[in-house]
TILUMBA-472993 format. One record per atom (N, C-alpha, C): atom name; residue number from 1; x, y, z. Coordinates in Angstrom, 3 decimals, decimal comma, always signed. Layout:
residues N
['CA' NUM [X Y Z]]
...
//
This chain:
residues 181
['N' 1 [-157,589 -165,922 +39,229]]
['CA' 1 [-157,860 -164,939 +37,952]]
['C' 1 [-156,210 -165,362 +37,497]]
['N' 2 [-156,053 -165,212 +36,547]]
['CA' 2 [-154,874 -164,596 +35,627]]
['C' 2 [-155,013 -163,203 +35,016]]
['N' 3 [-153,753 -162,572 +34,949]]
['CA' 3 [-153,795 -161,181 +34,463]]
['C' 3 [-153,219 -160,892 +33,539]]
['N' 4 [-153,996 -160,757 +32,149]]
['CA' 4 [-153,026 -160,741 +30,949]]
['C' 4 [-152,761 -159,003 +31,206]]
['N' 5 [-151,203 -159,134 +29,858]]
['CA' 5 [-150,479 -158,114 +30,222]]
['C' 5 [-151,747 -157,159 +29,013]]
['N' 6 [-151,267 -155,671 +28,965]]
['CA' 6 [-152,153 -154,942 +27,905]]
['C' 6 [-151,089 -155,023 +26,522]]
['N' 7 [-152,111 -154,706 +25,403]]
['CA' 7 [-151,630 -154,667 +24,476]]
['C' 7 [-151,251 -153,193 +24,319]]
['N' 8 [-149,990 -152,506 +23,477]]
['CA' 8 [-149,537 -151,421 +23,426]]
['C' 8 [-150,522 -150,246 +23,080]]
['N' 9 [-151,895 -150,632 +21,988]]
['CA' 9 [-152,789 -149,767 +22,040]]
['C' 9 [-153,792 -149,899 +23,158]]
['N' 10 [-153,656 -150,350 +23,823]]
['CA' 10 [-154,457 -150,329 +25,306]]
['C' 10 [-153,818 -149,929 +26,135]]
['N' 11 [-152,333 -149,763 +26,193]]
['CA' 11 [-151,794 -148,636 +26,681]]
['C' 11 [-151,743 -147,148 +26,335]]
['N' 12 [-151,960 -146,723 +25,553]]
['CA' 12 [-152,347 -145,440 +24,861]]
['C' 12 [-153,321 -145,294 +24,893]]
['N' 13 [-154,687 -146,044 +25,618]]
['CA' 13 [-155,502 -145,554 +25,873]]
['C' 13 [-155,890 -145,351 +27,278]]
['N' 14 [-155,340 -145,995 +27,683]]
['CA' 14 [-155,491 -145,904 +29,351]]
['C' 14 [-154,412 -145,046 +29,966]]
['N' 15 [-155,391 -143,966 +31,310]]
['CA' 15 [-155,137 -143,204 +32,199]]
['C' 15 [-153,543 -143,648 +32,087]]
['N' 16 [-152,592 -142,519 +32,847]]
['CA' 16 [-151,250 -143,036 +33,068]]
['C' 16 [-151,107 -143,614 +34,479]]
['N' 17 [-150,487 -144,658 +34,385]]
['CA' 17 [-150,087 -145,799 +35,918]]
['C' 17 [-148,627 -145,636 +36,024]]
['N' 18 [-148,626 -146,020 +36,933]]
['CA' 18 [-147,594 -146,146 +37,965]]
['C' 18 [-146,776 -147,118 +37,199]]
['N' 19 [-146,865 -148,162 +36,914]]
['CA' 19 [-146,232 -148,973 +36,663]]
['C' 19 [-146,139 -149,437 +34,719]]
['N' 20 [-145,085 -149,562 +34,461]]
['CA' 20 [-145,296 -149,683 +33,081]]
['C' 20 [-145,918 -150,485 +32,411]]
['N' 21 [-145,819 -150,636 +31,157]]
['CA' 21 [-147,164 -150,946 +30,451]]
['C' 21 [-146,795 -152,240 +30,038]]
['N' 22 [-145,656 -152,538 +29,806]]
['CA' 22 [-145,377 -154,736 +29,350]]
['C' 22 [-144,912 -154,851 +30,321]]
['N' 23 [-144,957 -154,189 +31,279]]
['CA' 23 [-144,139 -155,190 +32,812]]
['C' 23 [-144,890 -155,912 +33,306]]
['N' 24 [-144,636 -157,135 +33,357]]
['CA' 24 [-145,936 -158,042 +34,299]]
['C' 24 [-145,506 -157,194 +36,100]]
['N' 25 [-147,094 -157,586 +36,124]]
['CA' 25 [-148,031 -156,910 +37,348]]
['C' 25 [-146,738 -157,973 +38,933]]
['N' 26 [-146,564 -157,007 +39,926]]
['CA' 26 [-146,268 -157,671 +40,614]]
['C' 26 [-147,257 -158,400 +41,846]]
['N' 27 [-146,917 -159,388 +42,374]]
['CA' 27 [-147,919 -159,943 +43,541]]
['C' 27 [-147,921 -158,985 +44,695]]
['N' 28 [-149,175 -159,460 +45,188]]
['CA' 28 [-149,323 -157,943 +46,014]]
['C' 28 [-148,563 -158,653 +47,768]]
['N' 29 [-147,461 -159,474 +47,383]]
['CA' 29 [-147,050 -159,328 +48,872]]
['C' 29 [-145,709 -158,922 +48,245]]
['N' 30 [-144,755 -158,443 +47,309]]
['CA' 30 [-143,606 -158,237 +46,718]]
['C' 30 [-142,908 -156,762 +47,215]]
['N' 31 [-141,933 -157,582 +47,513]]
['CA' 31 [-141,245 -156,120 +48,147]]
['C' 31 [-141,243 -154,879 +47,920]]
['N' 32 [-141,059 -155,005 +46,350]]
['CA' 32 [-140,977 -153,668 +45,328]]
['C' 32 [-141,977 -152,858 +45,614]]
['N' 33 [-143,059 -153,543 +45,254]]
['CA' 33 [-144,438 -153,073 +45,356]]
['C' 33 [-144,830 -152,290 +46,892]]
['N' 34 [-144,267 -152,965 +47,488]]
['CA' 34 [-144,502 -152,194 +48,911]]
['C' 34 [-143,802 -150,768 +49,372]]
['N' 35 [-142,996 -150,579 +48,535]]
['CA' 35 [-142,280 -149,361 +49,037]]
['C' 35 [-142,226 -148,316 +48,018]]
['N' 36 [-142,872 -147,300 +47,883]]
['CA' 36 [-143,159 -146,278 +46,983]]
['C' 36 [-142,028 -145,827 +46,544]]
['N' 37 [-141,914 -145,322 +45,186]]
['CA' 37 [-140,887 -144,739 +44,528]]
['C' 37 [-141,000 -143,032 +44,978]]
['N' 38 [-139,135 -142,819 +45,271]]
['CA' 38 [-139,381 -141,816 +45,725]]
['C' 38 [-138,060 -141,297 +44,927]]
['N' 39 [-138,819 -139,503 +44,774]]
['CA' 39 [-137,834 -138,916 +43,679]]
['C' 39 [-136,702 -137,861 +44,429]]
['N' 40 [-135,831 -138,099 +43,949]]
['CA' 40 [-134,511 -137,806 +44,338]]
['C' 40 [-134,646 -136,212 +44,074]]
['N' 41 [-134,607 -135,071 +45,198]]
['CA' 41 [-134,542 -133,829 +44,733]]
['C' 41 [-133,424 -133,174 +43,453]]
['N' 42 [-133,438 -132,827 +42,828]]
['CA' 42 [-132,513 -131,581 +41,673]]
['C' 42 [-131,602 -131,133 +43,044]]
['N' 43 [-130,414 -131,479 +42,375]]
['CA' 43 [-129,664 -130,922 +42,859]]
['C' 43 [-129,016 -129,628 +41,586]]
['N' 44 [-129,347 -128,250 +42,130]]
['CA' 44 [-128,931 -127,099 +41,724]]
['C' 44 [-127,011 -126,792 +41,723]]
['N' 45 [-126,192 -126,695 +40,892]]
['CA' 45 [-125,466 -126,472 +40,966]]
['C' 45 [-125,389 -125,092 +41,368]]
['N' 46 [-124,320 -124,655 +42,641]]
['CA' 46 [-124,201 -123,705 +43,441]]
['C' 46 [-123,176 -122,569 +42,216]]
['N' 47 [-123,942 -121,697 +42,451]]
['CA' 47 [-123,381 -120,471 +41,872]]
['C' 47 [-121,579 -120,173 +41,710]]
['N' 48 [-121,034 -120,079 +40,880]]
['CA' 48 [-119,263 -119,528 +41,097]]
['C' 48 [-119,389 -118,537 +40,967]]
['N' 49 [-118,780 -117,765 +41,947]]
['CA' 49 [-119,059 -116,291 +42,427]]
['C' 49 [-117,290 -115,962 +41,337]]
['N' 50 [-118,243 -114,579 +40,183]]
['CA' 50 [-116,816 -113,937 +40,019]]
['C' 50 [-115,939 -113,072 +40,182]]
['N' 51 [-114,464 -113,045 +39,769]]
['CA' 51 [-114,205 -112,531 +40,160]]
['C' 51 [-113,707 -111,098 +40,194]]
['N' 52 [-112,661 -110,442 +41,084]]
['CA' 52 [-112,975 -109,040 +40,876]]
['C' 52 [-112,632 -108,685 +39,391]]
['N' 53 [-112,206 -109,475 +38,442]]
['CA' 53 [-111,317 -108,945 +37,515]]
['C' 53 [-112,528 -109,205 +36,800]]
['N' 54 [-113,266 -110,039 +36,659]]
['CA' 54 [-114,338 -110,260 +35,526]]
['C' 54 [-115,624 -109,393 +35,838]]
['N' 55 [-115,713 -109,021 +37,061]]
['CA' 55 [-116,608 -107,855 +37,488]]
['C' 55 [-116,412 -106,153 +36,898]]
['N' 56 [-114,701 -106,586 +36,457]]
['CA' 56 [-114,424 -104,933 +36,335]]
['C' 56 [-115,058 -104,546 +34,880]]
['N' 57 [-115,327 -103,563 +34,354]]
['CA' 57 [-115,870 -103,330 +33,267]]
['C' 57 [-114,663 -102,154 +32,947]]
['N' 58 [-113,681 -101,455 +32,970]]
['CA' 58 [-112,729 -100,831 +32,833]]
['C' 58 [-113,358 -99,381 +32,757]]
['N' 59 [-114,086 -99,027 +33,151]]
['CA' 59 [-114,872 -97,840 +33,945]]
['C' 59 [-114,264 -96,697 +35,212]]
['N' 60 [-114,414 -95,456 +34,517]]
['CA' 60 [-113,803 -94,891 +36,086]]
['C' 60 [-114,314 -94,941 +37,322]]
['N' 61 [-113,323 -95,324 +38,427]]
['CA' 61 [-113,863 -95,581 +39,517]]
['C' 61 [-113,780 -93,914 +40,811]]
['N' 62 [-114,087 -92,866 +40,044]]
['CA' 62 [-113,954 -91,987 +41,351]]
['C' 62 [-115,390 -91,430 +41,071]]
['N' 63 [-116,109 -91,626 +41,406]]
['CA' 63 [-117,873 -91,252 +41,152]]
['C' 63 [-117,626 -90,418 +42,264]]
['N' 64 [-117,079 -90,710 +43,777]]
['CA' 64 [-117,170 -89,992 +45,025]]
['C' 64 [-116,500 -88,429 +44,844]]
['N' 65 [-115,187 -88,699 +44,182]]
['CA' 65 [-114,322 -87,475 +44,139]]
['C' 65 [-114,847 -85,985 +43,008]]
['N' 66 [-116,023 -86,612 +42,229]]
['CA' 66 [-116,437 -85,860 +41,080]]
['C' 66 [-118,012 -85,405 +41,185]]
['N' 67 [-118,763 -86,958 +42,013]]
['CA' 67 [-120,163 -86,105 +42,035]]
['C' 67 [-120,461 -86,381 +43,421]]
['N' 68 [-121,404 -85,459 +43,611]]
['CA' 68 [-121,958 -86,084 +44,840]]
['C' 68 [-123,840 -86,810 +44,645]]
['N' 69 [-123,634 -87,903 +45,017]]
['CA' 69 [-125,105 -88,309 +44,917]]
['C' 69 [-126,251 -87,766 +45,920]]
['N' 70 [-127,138 -87,529 +45,834]]
['CA' 70 [-128,226 -87,651 +47,069]]
['C' 70 [-128,941 -88,602 +47,253]]
['N' 71 [-129,012 -88,863 +48,518]]
['CA' 71 [-129,053 -90,674 +48,590]]
['C' 71 [-130,100 -90,991 +49,404]]
['N' 72 [-130,617 -89,712 +50,010]]
['CA' 72 [-132,086 -89,529 +50,190]]
['C' 72 [-133,023 -89,740 +49,538]]
['N' 73 [-134,236 -90,016 +50,357]]
['CA' 73 [-136,064 -90,110 +49,470]]
['C' 73 [-135,738 -89,451 +48,695]]
['N' 74 [-135,972 -88,269 +48,698]]
['CA' 74 [-136,080 -86,960 +48,123]]
['C' 74 [-135,189 -87,109 +47,072]]
['N' 75 [-133,994 -87,709 +46,681]]
['CA' 75 [-132,720 -87,459 +45,491]]
['C' 75 [-132,950 -88,371 +44,895]]
['N' 76 [-133,926 -89,869 +44,813]]
['CA' 76 [-134,287 -90,732 +44,361]]
['C' 76 [-135,369 -90,354 +43,115]]
['N' 77 [-134,496 -90,092 +41,710]]
['CA' 77 [-135,704 -89,858 +40,840]]
['C' 77 [-136,714 -90,859 +40,147]]
['N' 78 [-136,444 -92,278 +40,219]]
['CA' 78 [-137,085 -93,259 +39,921]]
['C' 78 [-136,365 -94,577 +40,253]]
['N' 79 [-136,946 -95,419 +39,825]]
['CA' 79 [-136,608 -96,944 +39,931]]
['C' 79 [-137,123 -97,789 +39,191]]
['N' 80 [-136,511 -98,689 +38,463]]
['CA' 80 [-137,282 -99,434 +37,426]]
['C' 80 [-136,511 -100,566 +37,426]]
['N' 81 [-136,609 -101,444 +36,707]]
['CA' 81 [-136,114 -103,051 +36,310]]
['C' 81 [-134,489 -102,996 +36,619]]
['N' 82 [-133,562 -102,656 +35,481]]
['CA' 82 [-132,494 -102,553 +35,949]]
['C' 82 [-131,668 -101,276 +36,737]]
['N' 83 [-132,370 -100,456 +37,750]]
['CA' 83 [-131,430 -99,896 +38,811]]
['C' 83 [-132,068 -98,461 +39,091]]
['N' 84 [-131,975 -98,011 +40,064]]
['CA' 84 [-132,294 -96,408 +40,851]]
['C' 84 [-131,662 -95,333 +39,925]]
['N' 85 [-132,319 -94,522 +39,572]]
['CA' 85 [-131,959 -93,239 +39,333]]
['C' 85 [-132,278 -92,078 +40,344]]
['N' 86 [-131,161 -91,478 +40,617]]
['CA' 86 [-130,213 -90,451 +41,745]]
['C' 86 [-130,462 -89,205 +41,105]]
['N' 87 [-130,649 -88,177 +42,414]]
['CA' 87 [-129,920 -86,811 +41,584]]
['C' 87 [-128,294 -86,684 +41,997]]
['N' 88 [-127,764 -86,022 +41,284]]
['CA' 88 [-126,269 -85,875 +41,487]]
['C' 88 [-125,951 -84,745 +41,008]]
['N' 89 [-124,658 -83,961 +41,611]]
['CA' 89 [-124,215 -82,525 +41,674]]
['C' 89 [-122,636 -82,928 +41,853]]
['N' 90 [-122,350 -82,201 +40,286]]
['CA' 90 [-121,087 -81,941 +40,173]]
['C' 90 [-120,319 -80,972 +40,859]]
['N' 91 [-119,129 -81,612 +41,776]]
['CA' 91 [-118,763 -80,892 +42,693]]
['C' 91 [-117,855 -79,886 +42,385]]
['N' 92 [-117,420 -79,928 +41,293]]
['CA' 92 [-116,254 -78,676 +40,571]]
['C' 92 [-117,209 -77,231 +40,343]]
['N' 93 [-118,291 -77,629 +39,766]]
['CA' 93 [-119,607 -76,363 +39,303]]
['C' 93 [-120,376 -76,146 +39,715]]
['N' 94 [-121,670 -77,420 +40,785]]
['CA' 94 [-122,656 -77,483 +41,267]]
['C' 94 [-123,970 -77,594 +39,831]]
['N' 95 [-122,906 -78,202 +39,016]]
['CA' 95 [-123,987 -78,599 +37,846]]
['C' 95 [-124,813 -80,112 +38,477]]
['N' 96 [-125,851 -79,893 +38,033]]
['CA' 96 [-126,836 -81,155 +38,170]]
['C' 96 [-126,994 -81,941 +37,459]]
['N' 97 [-127,199 -83,469 +37,679]]
['CA' 97 [-127,216 -84,278 +36,570]]
['C' 97 [-128,124 -85,648 +36,914]]
['N' 98 [-128,444 -86,600 +36,539]]
['CA' 98 [-129,067 -87,972 +37,011]]
['C' 98 [-128,026 -88,866 +36,950]]
['N' 99 [-128,204 -89,974 +37,842]]
['CA' 99 [-127,004 -90,889 +38,114]]
['C' 99 [-127,950 -92,047 +37,990]]
['N' 100 [-127,942 -93,046 +36,910]]
['CA' 100 [-128,088 -94,090 +36,719]]
['C' 100 [-127,755 -95,046 +37,614]]
['N' 101 [-127,979 -95,821 +38,574]]
['CA' 101 [-127,006 -96,866 +39,312]]
['C' 101 [-127,898 -98,317 +39,033]]
['N' 102 [-126,769 -99,208 +38,026]]
['CA' 102 [-127,273 -100,274 +37,535]]
['C' 102 [-126,399 -101,180 +38,308]]
['N' 103 [-126,618 -102,708 +39,109]]
['CA' 103 [-125,974 -103,099 +39,739]]
['C' 103 [-125,705 -104,068 +38,772]]
['N' 104 [-124,344 -104,846 +39,080]]
['CA' 104 [-123,497 -105,361 +37,791]]
['C' 104 [-124,353 -106,775 +38,119]]
['N' 105 [-124,380 -106,955 +39,332]]
['CA' 105 [-125,285 -108,796 +39,730]]
['C' 105 [-126,027 -108,919 +40,844]]
['N' 106 [-127,120 -109,782 +40,272]]
['CA' 106 [-128,363 -109,727 +41,656]]
['C' 106 [-127,717 -111,545 +42,156]]
['N' 107 [-128,903 -111,173 +43,152]]
['CA' 107 [-128,408 -112,624 +44,307]]
['C' 107 [-128,733 -113,801 +43,596]]
['N' 108 [-129,537 -114,329 +42,639]]
['CA' 108 [-130,359 -115,409 +41,891]]
['C' 108 [-129,935 -115,917 +40,538]]
['N' 109 [-128,861 -114,869 +40,127]]
['CA' 109 [-127,763 -114,772 +39,100]]
['C' 109 [-126,893 -115,715 +39,120]]
['N' 110 [-126,747 -116,779 +38,045]]
['CA' 110 [-125,825 -117,145 +38,140]]
['C' 110 [-124,493 -116,515 +37,241]]
['N' 111 [-123,070 -117,752 +37,134]]
['CA' 111 [-121,965 -117,502 +36,190]]
['C' 111 [-122,581 -116,241 +34,930]]
['N' 112 [-122,785 -117,393 +34,107]]
['CA' 112 [-123,228 -117,390 +32,854]]
['C' 112 [-124,521 -116,474 +32,967]]
['N' 113 [-125,243 -116,070 +33,531]]
['CA' 113 [-126,251 -114,691 +33,667]]
['C' 113 [-125,889 -113,193 +34,072]]
['N' 114 [-125,091 -113,662 +35,092]]
['CA' 114 [-124,162 -112,591 +35,312]]
['C' 114 [-123,246 -111,454 +34,280]]
['N' 115 [-122,523 -112,026 +33,589]]
['CA' 115 [-121,839 -112,330 +32,656]]
['C' 115 [-122,560 -111,893 +31,141]]
['N' 116 [-123,764 -112,024 +31,198]]
['CA' 116 [-124,240 -111,619 +30,223]]
['C' 116 [-125,186 -110,307 +30,558]]
['N' 117 [-125,339 -109,672 +31,634]]
['CA' 117 [-125,744 -109,017 +32,461]]
['C' 117 [-124,514 -107,919 +32,304]]
['N' 118 [-123,540 -108,750 +32,602]]
['CA' 118 [-122,726 -107,331 +32,117]]
['C' 118 [-122,100 -106,552 +30,902]]
['N' 119 [-122,753 -107,838 +29,825]]
['CA' 119 [-121,991 -107,391 +28,816]]
['C' 119 [-123,141 -106,780 +27,789]]
['N' 120 [-124,839 -106,582 +28,445]]
['CA' 120 [-126,022 -105,916 +28,223]]
['C' 120 [-125,177 -104,264 +28,447]]
['N' 121 [-125,474 -104,130 +29,971]]
['CA' 121 [-124,445 -102,596 +30,763]]
['C' 121 [-123,586 -101,952 +29,620]]
['N' 122 [-122,121 -102,795 +29,161]]
['CA' 122 [-121,702 -102,687 +28,460]]
['C' 122 [-121,823 -102,231 +26,907]]
['N' 123 [-123,127 -102,772 +26,614]]
['CA' 123 [-123,882 -102,735 +24,739]]
['C' 123 [-124,835 -101,492 +25,438]]
['N' 124 [-125,137 -100,978 +26,611]]
['CA' 124 [-126,298 -99,979 +26,426]]
['C' 124 [-125,076 -98,708 +26,652]]
['N' 125 [-123,562 -98,724 +27,441]]
['CA' 125 [-122,999 -97,528 +27,170]]
['C' 125 [-122,598 -97,329 +25,932]]
['N' 126 [-122,083 -98,574 +25,301]]
['CA' 126 [-121,537 -98,362 +24,249]]
['C' 126 [-122,811 -97,364 +23,372]]
['N' 127 [-123,976 -98,148 +22,996]]
['CA' 127 [-124,604 -97,864 +22,218]]
['C' 127 [-124,810 -95,702 +22,225]]
['N' 128 [-124,889 -95,521 +23,837]]
['CA' 128 [-125,496 -94,192 +24,384]]
['C' 128 [-124,229 -93,328 +23,850]]
['N' 129 [-123,045 -93,739 +24,177]]
['CA' 129 [-121,908 -93,195 +24,053]]
['C' 129 [-121,646 -92,980 +22,351]]
['N' 130 [-122,445 -93,815 +21,544]]
['CA' 130 [-122,026 -93,460 +19,778]]
['C' 130 [-123,013 -92,222 +19,340]]
['N' 131 [-124,509 -92,481 +19,873]]
['CA' 131 [-125,201 -91,309 +19,638]]
['C' 131 [-124,754 -90,077 +19,785]]
['N' 132 [-123,903 -89,916 +21,156]]
['CA' 132 [-123,616 -88,547 +21,388]]
['C' 132 [-125,083 -87,910 +21,913]]
['N' 133 [-124,553 -86,258 +21,981]]
['CA' 133 [-125,539 -85,355 +21,763]]
['C' 133 [-126,880 -85,136 +20,617]]
['N' 134 [-128,011 -85,817 +21,231]]
['CA' 134 [-129,430 -85,176 +20,546]]
['C' 134 [-130,657 -84,668 +21,306]]
['N' 135 [-131,244 -84,249 +20,003]]
['CA' 135 [-132,505 -83,593 +20,981]]
['C' 135 [-133,331 -84,449 +21,570]]
['N' 136 [-133,381 -85,821 +20,822]]
['CA' 136 [-134,327 -86,673 +21,620]]
['C' 136 [-134,469 -87,800 +22,181]]
['N' 137 [-133,255 -88,200 +22,654]]
['CA' 137 [-132,561 -88,794 +23,610]]
['C' 137 [-131,875 -87,924 +24,523]]
['N' 138 [-131,912 -88,746 +26,242]]
['CA' 138 [-130,836 -88,374 +26,803]]
['C' 138 [-130,044 -88,879 +26,982]]
['N' 139 [-128,881 -87,884 +27,258]]
['CA' 139 [-127,362 -87,353 +26,841]]
['C' 139 [-126,377 -88,159 +27,890]]
['N' 140 [-125,573 -89,265 +27,791]]
['CA' 140 [-124,681 -90,051 +28,595]]
['C' 140 [-123,442 -88,884 +28,267]]
['N' 141 [-123,066 -88,538 +30,002]]
['CA' 141 [-121,830 -87,824 +30,118]]
['C' 141 [-121,005 -88,563 +30,159]]
['N' 142 [-120,786 -89,232 +31,570]]
['CA' 142 [-119,625 -89,976 +31,624]]
['C' 142 [-120,291 -91,151 +32,693]]
['N' 143 [-119,274 -92,485 +32,459]]
['CA' 143 [-119,818 -93,220 +33,443]]
['C' 143 [-118,747 -94,001 +34,344]]
['N' 144 [-119,284 -94,816 +35,624]]
['CA' 144 [-118,210 -94,800 +36,632]]
['C' 144 [-118,845 -96,336 +36,806]]
['N' 145 [-117,589 -96,836 +38,009]]
['CA' 145 [-118,008 -97,828 +38,507]]
['C' 145 [-117,351 -98,079 +40,127]]
['N' 146 [-118,445 -99,220 +40,466]]
['CA' 146 [-117,068 -99,500 +42,079]]
['C' 146 [-117,496 -100,865 +42,358]]
['N' 147 [-117,364 -101,957 +43,348]]
['CA' 147 [-117,318 -103,192 +43,029]]
['C' 147 [-118,638 -103,367 +42,527]]
['N' 148 [-119,982 -103,144 +43,548]]
['CA' 148 [-121,514 -103,609 +42,905]]
['C' 148 [-121,821 -103,092 +41,872]]
['N' 149 [-121,614 -101,532 +41,862]]
['CA' 149 [-122,771 -100,705 +40,628]]
['C' 149 [-121,688 -100,350 +39,328]]
['N' 150 [-122,461 -100,173 +38,188]]
['CA' 150 [-121,887 -98,950 +37,177]]
['C' 150 [-122,966 -97,992 +37,318]]
['N' 151 [-122,189 -96,866 +36,928]]
['CA' 151 [-123,191 -95,582 +37,201]]
['C' 151 [-122,921 -94,730 +36,169]]
['N' 152 [-124,142 -94,306 +35,642]]
['CA' 152 [-123,942 -93,740 +34,746]]
['C' 152 [-124,633 -92,033 +34,534]]
['N' 153 [-123,932 -91,523 +34,578]]
['CA' 153 [-124,066 -89,710 +34,613]]
['C' 153 [-124,946 -89,588 +33,666]]
['N' 154 [-126,049 -89,283 +33,645]]
['CA' 154 [-126,894 -88,740 +32,508]]
['C' 154 [-127,560 -87,428 +32,593]]
['N' 155 [-128,055 -86,989 +30,958]]
['CA' 155 [-128,542 -85,285 +31,029]]
['C' 155 [-130,139 -85,508 +32,326]]
['N' 156 [-129,904 -84,299 +33,384]]
['CA' 156 [-131,197 -84,535 +34,447]]
['C' 156 [-132,362 -83,781 +33,576]]
['N' 157 [-133,759 -84,327 +32,977]]
['CA' 157 [-134,531 -83,452 +32,739]]
['C' 157 [-135,972 -83,503 +33,232]]
['N' 158 [-135,755 -82,291 +33,487]]
['CA' 158 [-136,378 -81,717 +34,704]]
['C' 158 [-137,937 -81,044 +33,973]]
['N' 159 [-138,486 -81,749 +33,101]]
['CA' 159 [-139,415 -81,507 +32,315]]
['C' 159 [-140,807 -82,132 +33,426]]
['N' 160 [-140,603 -83,326 +33,943]]
['CA' 160 [-141,553 -84,205 +34,667]]
['C' 160 [-142,028 -85,383 +33,584]]
['N' 161 [-142,997 -85,928 +33,789]]
['CA' 161 [-143,155 -87,711 +33,425]]
['C' 161 [-144,251 -86,990 +32,071]]
['N' 162 [-143,726 -87,681 +30,746]]
['CA' 162 [-144,014 -87,341 +29,702]]
['C' 162 [-145,971 -88,405 +30,165]]
['N' 163 [-145,893 -89,519 +30,846]]
['CA' 163 [-147,401 -90,061 +30,847]]
['C' 163 [-148,177 -89,395 +31,789]]
['N' 164 [-147,760 -88,016 +32,538]]
['CA' 164 [-148,480 -87,494 +33,569]]
['C' 164 [-148,920 -86,345 +32,480]]
['N' 165 [-148,875 -85,793 +31,568]]
['CA' 165 [-149,684 -85,213 +30,851]]
['C' 165 [-151,041 -85,069 +30,916]]
['N' 166 [-151,704 -84,542 +30,591]]
['CA' 166 [-153,102 -84,540 +30,511]]
['C' 166 [-153,664 -84,784 +28,886]]
['N' 167 [-152,700 -84,440 +27,901]]
['CA' 167 [-152,682 -84,407 +26,316]]
['C' 167 [-152,886 -86,287 +26,587]]
['N' 168 [-151,708 -86,757 +27,177]]
['CA' 168 [-151,950 -88,405 +26,906]]
['C' 168 [-152,792 -88,938 +27,777]]
['N' 169 [-153,007 -88,154 +29,168]]
['CA' 169 [-154,075 -89,177 +29,720]]
['C' 169 [-155,907 -88,969 +28,972]]
['N' 170 [-155,798 -87,894 +28,231]]
['CA' 170 [-157,253 -88,083 +27,606]]
['C' 170 [-157,593 -88,681 +26,436]]
['N' 171 [-156,131 -89,540 +25,806]]
['CA' 171 [-156,096 -90,565 +24,500]]
['C' 171 [-154,736 -90,359 +23,779]]
['N' 172 [-154,317 -88,996 +23,891]]
['CA' 172 [-153,020 -88,790 +22,954]]
['C' 172 [-152,967 -87,818 +22,344]]
['N' 173 [-152,224 -87,015 +21,511]]
['CA' 173 [-152,203 -86,046 +20,517]]
['C' 173 [-151,545 -85,740 +19,311]]
['N' 174 [-152,088 -85,164 +18,191]]
['CA' 174 [-151,500 -85,185 +16,884]]
['C' 174 [-149,989 -84,950 +17,145]]
['N' 175 [-149,385 -84,737 +15,995]]
['CA' 175 [-148,384 -84,435 +15,293]]
['C' 175 [-148,281 -82,623 +15,595]]
['N' 176 [-148,873 -82,015 +15,770]]
['CA' 176 [-148,946 -80,498 +16,221]]
['C' 176 [-148,488 -80,397 +17,390]]
['N' 177 [-149,219 -81,453 +17,924]]
['CA' 177 [-149,030 -81,288 +20,022]]
['C' 177 [-147,799 -81,630 +19,750]]
['N' 178 [-147,533 -82,710 +19,565]]
['CA' 178 [-146,308 -83,827 +19,684]]
['C' 178 [-144,686 -82,871 +19,362]]
['N' 179 [-145,043 -81,668 +18,603]]
['CA' 179 [-144,295 -80,661 +17,935]]
['C' 179 [-143,085 -80,193 +19,606]]
['N' 180 [-145,053 -79,839 +20,160]]
['CA' 180 [-144,461 -78,813 +21,341]]
['C' 180 [-143,787 -79,423 +22,620]]
['N' 181 [-143,843 -80,594 +22,364]]
['CA' 181 [-142,809 -81,190 +23,490]]
['C' 181 [-142,207 -81,093 +23,393]]
//
């Protein structure tokens, strides 16, 4: 029996096949038909490590001389997608602050992703410094860095989590109640 080549319209209607549509079918004993096609694995380029100059943001490097970080489990105020917030005490006058430690890079980040991440950290710091002191947002006092992290010295807010308040848990509150918060 002679096989006919399929028409383009028939190829469009047919389910996807291993053979290309207008190629002549190979006979059963043909060597190319016996060996299945193997896909080559993708080779992902290894990330180029950043140099210490590229990771340097230009912030102060004397965090340990100025602040005493509470690294115990009790000293961790919170953690999120950007980093960890810990309790800190200024060595000169025992004033208490929150210090947000943001890693400069993460293990799965490539070269360009790390540069973009550092740019975002610098942008956050610039915006916070431009805003200055405000009643509506937390105040950024100082920025430090070491080889792995950028540390933001922030105002310590001791009023508890706003989301844990009963007013919000039962469905929110009006303008009058919001003024009291």
